[in-house]
C-alpha positions in Angstrom: -13.1 4.8 -6.3 -13.5 1.4 -4.8 -15.2 0.7 -1.5 -13.4 -0.9 1.4 -15.4 -4.1 1.1 -14.4 -4.4 -2.6 -10.8 -3.8 -1.7 -10.6 -6.3 1.1 -11.9 -9.1 -1.2 -9.2 -8.2 -3.8 -6.3 -7.7 -1.4 -3.4 -10.1 -1.3 -0.4 -7.9 -0.3 -0.1 -4.7 1.7 2.6 -2.4 3.1 2.7 0.2 5.8 4.5 3.4 4.8 5.6 6.7 6.4 3.7 9.3 4.4 4.2 13.0 5.2 3.5 14.4 1.8 0.0 15.8 2.4 -3.3 14.0 1.7 -2.8 10.7 -0.1 -6.4 10.7 -1.2 -5.5 13.3 -3.8 -3.2 10.7 -5.4 -5.5 7.7 -5.0 -6.9 7.9 -8.6 -3.4 7.7 -10.1 -2.5 4.9 -7.8 -5.6 2.9 -8.6 -4.5 2.8 -12.2 -1.5 0.8 -11.0 -3.8 -1.4 -8.8 -2.6 0.2 -5.6 -5.4 1.0 -3.1 -5.3 3.0 0.1 -6.5 0.8 3.0 -6.0 3.3 5.8 -4.3 6.6 6.6 -3.4 7.9 10.0 -2.8 11.6 9.7 -1.3 12.1 13.2 1.2 9.2 12.9 1.9 9.8 9.2 1.2 6.1 8.4 -0.3 5.0 5.2 -1.4 1.4 4.5 -1.6 0.5 0.8 -2.6 -2.8 -0.7 -2.7 -4.6 -4.0 -3.9 -7.8 -5.6 -0.4 -8.5 -6.9 2.6 -8.7 -4.5 5.1 -8.1 -7.4 3.1 -5.2 -8.6 3.1 -3.6 -5.1 6.9 -4.1 -4.9 7.3 -2.5 -8.3 5.1 0.4 -7.3 7.1 0.9 -4.1 10.4 1.1 -6.0 9.2 3.1 -9.0 6.7 5.5 -7.6 7.3 5.7 -3.8 11.1 5.6 -4.1 12.1 2.7 -1.9 15.0 0.4 -2.9 14.0 -3.1 -3.9 15.1 -4.8 -0.7 13.3 -2.3 1.5 10.1 -2.7 -0.6 10.3 -6.5 -0.3 10.7 -6.3 3.5 7.8 -3.9 3.9 5.4 -6.1 1.9 6.6 -9.4 3.5 6.5 -8.1 7.0 2.9 -6.7 6.7 1.8 -9.9 4.9 3.0 -12.1 7.8 1.6 -9.7 10.4 -1.8 -9.8 8.8 -1.9 -13.6 8.6 -1.2 -13.9 12.3 -4.3 -11.8 13.1 
């Protein structure tokens, strides 16, 4: 598993998702094979932030694995990308 410092240097795109399917750390090893990494997880608010080096790969993962439609996936990635650049 990668450390947060390694992930931050690799990150280009990220998305904040509602995640109420248990502990996402159990799925992290499968997601890392697709270059999707968990940045943070808030258990109380059921929010999961995932990030990837590849924006298109993240959108593909959101549609194929997470189950969003393509437009929703594009909005999630774009919105978080702009929000992070403002910080």
